[in-house]
C-alpha positions as CSV (number, residue, x, y, z in Angstrom):
1,M,16.7,45.5,39.2
2,S,20.0,46.6,37.8
3,F,20.8,49.4,35.5
4,A,23.8,49.7,33.2
5,R,25.3,53.1,32.7
6,P,25.4,54.4,29.2
7,A,29.0,54.3,27.8
8,H,28.9,58.0,26.8
9,G,28.5,59.1,30.4
10,L,25.1,60.9,30.0
11,H,22.5,59.8,32.5
12,D,18.8,60.2,32.1
13,Y,16.8,58.2,34.6
14,R,13.3,59.2,33.3
15,G,12.9,55.8,31.6
16,G,12.5,57.0,28.0
17,M,13.2,54.9,25.0
18,T,16.3,57.0,24.1
19,D,19.9,55.9,24.3
20,L,20.2,58.3,27.3
21,A,17.8,56.1,29.3
22,P,19.2,53.4,31.6
23,V,19.5,50.1,29.9
24,R,17.6,47.5,31.8
25,R,19.2,44.1,31.5
26,S,16.8,42.3,29.2
27,A,15.3,39.0,30.2
28,L,15.5,38.2,26.5
29,S,18.8,36.5,25.7
30,W,20.6,37.3,22.5
31,P,20.1,33.9,21.0
32,W,16.4,34.4,21.2
33,A,16.7,37.8,19.7
34,V,18.8,36.4,16.8
35,G,16.2,33.7,16.3
36,I,13.3,36.2,16.2
37,D,15.2,38.4,13.7
38,V,15.9,35.5,11.4
39,V,12.3,34.3,11.5
40,L,11.1,37.8,10.7
41,V,13.5,38.3,7.8
42,V,12.2,34.9,6.4
43,V,8.7,36.1,6.9
44,F,9.6,39.4,5.0
45,A,10.8,37.3,2.1
46,A,7.8,35.0,2.2
47,I,5.4,38.0,2.2
48,G,7.3,39.6,-0.7
49,R,7.2,36.3,-2.8
50,A,3.5,35.9,-2.1
51,S,2.7,39.5,-3.1
52,H,4.4,38.8,-6.5
53,E,2.7,35.5,-6.9
54,H,5.9,33.5,-6.7
55,S,5.8,29.9,-5.4
56,D,5.7,29.6,-1.7
57,D,8.1,26.7,-1.4
58,M,10.6,27.1,1.4
59,L,13.6,26.8,-0.9
60,G,12.3,29.8,-2.9
61,V,11.7,31.8,0.2
62,L,15.2,31.1,1.4
63,R,16.6,32.0,-2.0
64,T,14.9,35.4,-1.6
65,A,15.9,35.8,2.0
66,W,19.6,34.8,2.0
67,P,21.0,38.2,1.0
68,F,19.1,39.8,3.9
69,L,20.0,37.1,6.3
70,V,23.7,37.6,5.5
71,G,23.2,41.4,6.0
72,L,21.5,40.6,9.3
73,A,24.4,38.4,10.5
74,I,27.0,41.1,9.5
75,G,24.8,43.7,11.2
76,W,24.7,41.7,14.4
77,A,28.4,41.4,14.4
78,A,29.2,45.0,13.4
79,L,26.9,46.4,16.0
80,R,27.8,43.9,18.7
81,A,24.1,43.5,19.0
82,W,24.3,40.9,21.7
83,R,25.1,43.7,24.1
84,A,21.6,45.2,23.8
85,P,19.7,42.6,21.7
86,A,16.2,44.0,22.4
87,A,17.0,47.8,22.2
88,P,14.7,49.3,19.6
89,L,16.9,52.4,18.8
90,R,20.4,51.3,19.7
91,T,20.1,47.9,17.9
92,G,17.0,47.7,15.9
93,V,17.2,50.8,13.7
94,P,20.9,50.4,12.7
95,L,20.4,46.7,12.2
96,V,17.6,47.4,9.6
97,V,19.9,49.9,7.8
98,I,22.7,47.4,7.6
99,T,20.4,44.5,6.7
100,V,18.7,46.3,3.8
101,A,21.9,47.9,2.5
102,L,23.9,44.7,2.4
103,G,20.9,42.7,1.3
104,M,20.4,45.0,-1.7
105,V,24.1,44.9,-2.6
106,L,24.2,41.1,-2.4
107,R,21.1,40.9,-4.6
108,V,22.8,43.1,-7.3
109,V,26.2,41.3,-7.1
110,T,24.5,37.9,-7.6
111,G,22.4,39.0,-10.5
112,G,19.3,40.1,-8.8
113,T,17.5,43.3,-9.2
114,T,16.6,46.2,-7.0
115,A,14.2,49.1,-7.6
116,V,13.7,52.2,-5.6
117,A,10.2,51.0,-4.7
118,F,11.6,47.7,-3.5
119,I,14.2,49.4,-1.4
120,I,11.6,51.6,0.2
121,V,9.2,48.7,0.9
122,A,12.0,46.5,2.2
123,T,13.2,49.2,4.6
124,V,9.7,50.0,5.9
125,T,8.7,46.4,6.3
126,L,12.0,45.5,8.1
127,L,11.7,48.6,10.3
128,V,8.2,47.5,11.3
129,L,9.3,43.9,12.0
130,L,12.8,44.2,13.5
131,V,12.2,47.5,15.4
132,G,8.6,46.6,16.1
133,W,9.2,43.5,18.1
134,R,11.9,45.3,20.1
135,G,9.5,48.1,20.9
136,I,6.8,45.7,22.0
137,A,9.4,43.9,24.2
138,A,10.4,47.2,25.7
139,L,6.8,48.1,26.5
140,I,6.2,44.7,28.1
141,G,9.4,45.1,30.2
142,R,8.3,48.5,31.4
143,M,4.8,47.2,32.3
144,R,6.4,44.3,34.3
145,A,8.8,46.7,36.0
146,R,5.9,48.8,37.3
147,R,4.3,45.9,39.1
């Protein structure tokens, strides 16, 4: 079992979920993490369309999802998320912020609308989805490490 040292030089080997904890090399490769994120952003768009009684055809879902998928891709690149693809705090939280912010900007620039309620719902939903799977993966990793 190998541990990477945090870049900022602070070391906390208690195993907490903070950025001060050692970063265990994830068994989850970054392509899998990207795939999970993409699927969850599409799920977010599908849930949103269904809740507003829009058609559930895949093209419509992708039309709704594309601004957030672009935001997600830019977020992955800006954060260099491949370095810690499954980290809930280091990767997940800032990825949600970037995805929602750029997704909303792209919606407005391309003639779509945003409302405060939509921004709140999108942020909370993507926090649950994009940070949630990372949190579950971290818990599973810890449980496996204890064996």
